[in-house]
C-alpha positions as CSV (number, residue, x, y, z in Angstrom):
1,X,98.0,-161.8,-132.0
2,X,98.8,-160.4,-135.4
3,X,97.3,-157.2,-136.8
4,X,94.3,-157.8,-139.2
5,X,93.3,-155.4,-142.0
6,X,90.1,-154.7,-140.1
7,X,92.2,-153.3,-137.3
8,X,93.2,-150.2,-139.3
9,X,89.8,-148.4,-139.3
10,X,89.8,-149.0,-135.6
11,X,93.1,-147.3,-135.2
12,X,91.8,-144.2,-137.0
13,X,88.6,-144.2,-134.8
14,X,90.7,-144.4,-131.6
15,X,92.8,-141.5,-132.7
16,X,89.7,-139.4,-133.5
17,X,88.1,-140.1,-130.1
18,X,91.3,-139.6,-128.1
19,X,92.0,-136.4,-130.1
20,X,88.6,-135.0,-129.4
21,X,89.0,-135.8,-125.7
22,X,92.0,-133.5,-125.4
23,X,91.4,-130.7,-127.9
24,X,88.7,-128.8,-129.8
25,X,91.2,-127.9,-132.5
26,X,90.0,-129.7,-135.5
27,X,93.1,-128.9,-137.5
28,X,95.2,-130.5,-134.8
29,X,93.0,-133.6,-134.8
30,X,93.2,-133.8,-138.6
31,X,97.0,-133.7,-138.3
32,X,96.8,-136.6,-135.8
33,X,94.6,-138.7,-138.1
34,X,96.9,-137.9,-141.1
35,X,99.8,-139.1,-139.0
36,X,98.0,-142.3,-138.2
37,X,97.0,-142.9,-141.8
38,X,100.5,-142.3,-143.1
39,X,102.0,-144.7,-140.5
40,X,99.9,-147.6,-141.9
41,X,102.4,-148.2,-144.7
42,X,105.1,-149.0,-142.0
43,X,102.9,-151.3,-139.9
44,X,103.5,-155.0,-140.4
45,X,100.5,-157.3,-140.2
46,X,102.8,-159.5,-138.1
47,X,103.0,-156.9,-135.3
48,X,100.4,-156.9,-132.5
49,X,97.7,-154.2,-132.3
50,X,99.1,-152.7,-129.0
51,X,102.3,-151.9,-130.8
52,X,100.4,-149.7,-133.2
53,X,98.6,-148.3,-130.2
54,X,101.9,-147.1,-128.9
55,X,102.5,-145.0,-132.0
56,X,99.0,-143.5,-131.9
57,X,98.9,-142.5,-128.3
58,X,102.6,-141.4,-128.4
59,X,101.7,-139.0,-131.1
60,X,98.7,-137.7,-129.2
61,X,101.0,-136.9,-126.2
62,X,103.5,-135.2,-128.5
63,X,101.0,-133.1,-130.4
64,X,98.8,-132.0,-127.4
65,X,101.2,-132.1,-124.5
66,X,98.6,-134.0,-122.5
67,X,100.0,-137.2,-121.0
68,X,96.8,-138.7,-119.5
69,X,93.7,-137.6,-121.4
70,X,91.6,-140.2,-119.7
71,X,92.6,-139.3,-116.1
72,X,89.3,-137.9,-114.9
73,X,87.4,-140.7,-116.6
74,X,89.5,-143.3,-114.9
75,X,89.0,-141.7,-111.5
76,X,85.2,-141.7,-112.1
77,X,85.3,-145.4,-113.1
78,X,87.3,-146.3,-110.1
79,X,84.9,-144.5,-107.8
80,X,81.9,-146.3,-109.4
81,X,83.5,-149.7,-109.1
82,X,84.5,-149.0,-105.4
83,X,80.9,-148.0,-104.7
84,X,79.8,-151.5,-105.9
85,X,82.6,-153.3,-104.0
86,X,80.7,-154.0,-100.8
87,X,77.7,-155.6,-102.6
88,X,80.0,-157.6,-104.8
89,X,81.7,-159.0,-101.7
90,X,78.3,-160.0,-100.4
91,X,77.6,-161.7,-103.7
92,X,80.8,-163.7,-103.3
93,X,79.7,-164.8,-99.8
94,X,76.5,-166.2,-101.2
95,X,78.1,-168.0,-104.1
96,X,78.4,-171.8,-104.4
97,X,81.8,-171.4,-106.2
98,X,83.5,-168.3,-104.9
99,X,86.5,-168.6,-107.2
100,X,84.4,-168.9,-110.3
101,X,82.2,-166.1,-109.3
102,X,85.2,-163.9,-108.6
103,X,86.5,-164.8,-112.1
104,X,83.2,-163.9,-113.6
105,X,83.3,-160.5,-111.8
106,X,86.8,-159.9,-113.0
107,X,85.6,-160.5,-116.5
108,X,82.6,-158.2,-115.9
109,X,85.0,-155.4,-115.0
110,X,86.6,-155.8,-118.5
111,X,83.6,-154.0,-120.0
112,X,85.2,-150.7,-118.7
113,X,87.2,-150.1,-121.9
114,X,87.4,-146.8,-123.9
115,X,89.5,-148.1,-126.8
116,X,86.3,-149.2,-128.6
117,X,84.1,-146.2,-127.8
118,X,81.2,-148.4,-126.7
119,X,78.8,-147.4,-123.9
120,X,78.4,-149.7,-121.0
121,X,76.2,-150.0,-117.9
122,X,78.3,-151.5,-115.2
123,X,75.5,-152.9,-113.0
124,X,73.6,-154.4,-115.9
125,X,76.8,-155.9,-117.4
126,X,77.7,-157.5,-114.1
127,X,74.2,-159.1,-113.9
128,X,74.5,-160.3,-117.5
129,X,78.0,-161.8,-117.2
130,X,77.2,-163.6,-114.0
131,X,74.6,-165.6,-116.0
132,X,76.4,-165.7,-119.4
133,X,77.9,-169.0,-120.7
134,X,81.6,-169.0,-121.4
135,X,82.6,-169.4,-125.0
136,X,85.9,-170.9,-123.9
137,X,86.1,-172.3,-120.4
138,X,89.5,-173.6,-119.2
139,X,88.5,-173.5,-115.5
140,X,89.6,-177.1,-114.8
141,X,93.0,-176.3,-116.3
142,X,93.2,-173.2,-114.0
143,X,92.3,-175.2,-110.9
144,X,94.8,-177.9,-111.6
145,X,97.6,-175.4,-112.1
146,X,96.6,-173.2,-109.2
147,X,96.8,-176.0,-106.7
148,X,100.5,-176.4,-107.5
149,X,101.7,-172.7,-107.3
150,X,102.7,-170.6,-104.5
151,X,102.3,-167.2,-106.2
152,X,100.6,-165.5,-109.1
153,X,101.6,-162.8,-111.6
154,X,98.4,-160.9,-112.5
155,X,98.6,-158.5,-115.5
156,X,96.0,-155.7,-115.2
157,X,94.1,-154.0,-118.0
158,X,91.8,-151.0,-117.3
159,X,91.3,-148.6,-114.4
160,X,88.0,-149.4,-112.7
161,X,88.3,-152.9,-113.9
162,X,91.2,-152.9,-111.4
163,X,88.7,-153.0,-108.5
164,X,87.2,-156.2,-109.9
165,X,90.7,-157.6,-110.2
166,X,91.0,-156.9,-106.5
167,X,88.0,-159.1,-105.7
168,X,89.7,-162.0,-107.6
169,X,93.1,-161.4,-106.0
170,X,91.5,-161.5,-102.5
171,X,89.8,-164.8,-103.5
172,X,93.1,-166.4,-104.7
173,X,94.5,-166.2,-101.2
174,X,98.1,-166.5,-102.4
175,X,100.8,-163.9,-102.9
176,X,100.0,-161.9,-106.0
177,X,102.1,-159.4,-108.0
178,X,99.8,-157.0,-109.9
179,X,101.2,-155.5,-113.0
180,X,100.3,-152.0,-114.3
181,X,101.2,-150.0,-117.5
182,X,104.4,-148.1,-117.5
183,X,102.7,-144.8,-118.6
184,X,99.1,-143.6,-119.0
185,X,97.6,-144.9,-122.2
186,X,93.9,-145.0,-123.0
187,X,92.2,-145.9,-119.7
188,X,94.7,-148.6,-118.8
189,X,95.6,-149.0,-115.2
190,X,98.7,-147.2,-113.9
191,X,100.4,-147.4,-110.6
192,X,98.3,-144.4,-109.3
193,X,95.1,-146.1,-110.5
194,X,96.0,-149.4,-108.8
195,X,96.6,-147.6,-105.5
196,X,93.3,-145.8,-105.8
197,X,91.6,-149.1,-106.4
198,X,93.1,-150.5,-103.2
199,X,95.3,-153.1,-104.9
200,X,98.3,-152.1,-102.9
201,X,96.4,-153.6,-99.9
202,X,96.1,-157.0,-101.4
203,X,99.1,-157.4,-103.8
204,X,102.6,-156.3,-104.6
205,X,102.4,-153.7,-107.4
206,X,104.8,-153.7,-110.4
207,X,105.1,-151.6,-113.5
208,X,105.6,-153.6,-116.7
209,X,107.2,-150.5,-118.2
210,X,105.1,-151.0,-121.3
211,X,104.3,-147.8,-123.2
212,X,101.7,-149.7,-125.3
213,X,98.1,-150.7,-124.4
214,X,99.2,-154.2,-123.7
215,X,102.1,-156.1,-122.1
216,X,104.2,-156.1,-125.3
217,X,107.3,-157.9,-124.1
218,X,109.8,-156.0,-126.2
219,X,108.6,-152.8,-124.6
220,X,108.6,-154.0,-121.0
221,X,111.2,-153.4,-118.4
222,X,113.7,-155.9,-117.1
223,X,111.9,-156.3,-113.8
224,X,108.7,-157.4,-115.5
225,X,110.5,-159.7,-118.0
226,X,112.3,-161.4,-115.1
227,X,109.0,-161.8,-113.2
228,X,107.2,-163.0,-116.3
229,X,109.8,-165.7,-117.0
230,X,109.9,-166.9,-113.4
231,X,106.2,-166.7,-112.7
232,X,104.5,-169.9,-111.6
233,X,101.1,-168.8,-112.8
234,X,100.2,-165.8,-115.1
235,X,96.7,-164.3,-115.3
236,X,96.2,-161.8,-118.1
237,X,93.3,-159.5,-118.1
238,X,91.6,-157.9,-121.1
239,X,92.0,-157.6,-124.9
240,X,95.2,-155.6,-125.1
241,X,97.1,-158.1,-123.1
242,X,95.6,-161.0,-125.1
243,X,96.8,-159.3,-128.3
244,X,100.3,-158.9,-126.8
245,X,100.7,-162.3,-125.2
246,X,98.6,-164.8,-127.1
247,X,101.8,-166.2,-128.7
248,X,103.8,-166.3,-125.5
249,X,105.7,-169.5,-124.7
250,X,104.6,-169.4,-121.0
251,X,101.4,-170.8,-119.6
252,X,99.0,-167.9,-119.5
253,X,95.3,-167.7,-118.4
254,X,93.4,-165.0,-120.3
255,X,90.2,-163.5,-118.8
256,X,88.3,-161.1,-121.1
257,X,85.1,-160.1,-122.8
258,X,85.6,-160.4,-126.6
259,X,84.4,-156.9,-127.5
260,X,86.4,-156.6,-130.7
261,X,85.4,-158.6,-133.8
262,X,89.0,-159.4,-134.7
263,X,89.8,-160.7,-131.3
264,X,86.6,-162.8,-131.5
265,X,87.8,-164.1,-134.8
266,X,91.3,-164.9,-133.5
267,X,89.8,-166.8,-130.5
268,X,87.1,-168.5,-132.6
269,X,84.2,-167.0,-130.6
270,X,81.4,-164.6,-131.2
271,X,81.6,-160.9,-130.4
272,X,80.7,-160.1,-126.8
273,X,81.4,-163.7,-125.6
274,X,83.2,-164.1,-122.3
275,X,86.4,-166.1,-122.4
276,X,88.5,-168.0,-119.9
277,X,91.3,-169.2,-122.2
278,X,94.6,-170.8,-121.4
279,X,97.7,-171.4,-123.5
280,X,100.5,-173.9,-123.0
281,X,98.8,-175.9,-120.2
282,X,99.1,-179.0,-122.3
283,X,95.5,-180.2,-121.7
284,X,93.2,-177.6,-123.0
285,X,89.6,-178.8,-123.5
């Protein structure tokens, strides 16, 4: 996905919120915002938003010396999600279509996102998304593809959401490689977060090497690129990965809640719609 003009105010807002999370020094936060604003002249509208995110959060690390400002928030989100895990498993047991319910739950977990500064209530959002209609629903394409694969590459998004990914991975019942960010950035899932979520018990873990809040291929390591190219099926979670991979030449299944108005515009859906969208399957409906 390209960068839209409306993305630029969001970049400033992200820098302000992240800056305030790590320091009370308003002069330092002002320097950060100045840096972000000055960098706009060098940002191409053809680049993806996660590539700009790399600049912003790299500068935060450089100016504050804090590598993971969201660390404690991520731990709290993971604990909350794990506390819900037993009840969510029971919900799956009662479901008429376990796979679809697991997909809905995985999308419900996508509400745990601090890039947009919006409050969420996890229990209420789960209940809402379990009943919500899909704006884009490529479930049949998914089932047709899934029948013919022996393994899945699953690209994670946020910590806490990672517990909901675990539910879907368990339901897939095939070998899964779960991909995390290369370094801490916003509240995106890292290797440490994935282990805390129990994902090492159900999947092989891999770092993408990406230093951006999305699997930007030019920023990923060779191991991930090789795995991406060879993957029989790719599931991509969340907005950042959609922004990074929406123009990929591989078949990719995107699971997300369209929280951002520009992502909603790019997908042709309304803000806060839930989306199960595939590219390059050849038979999208």
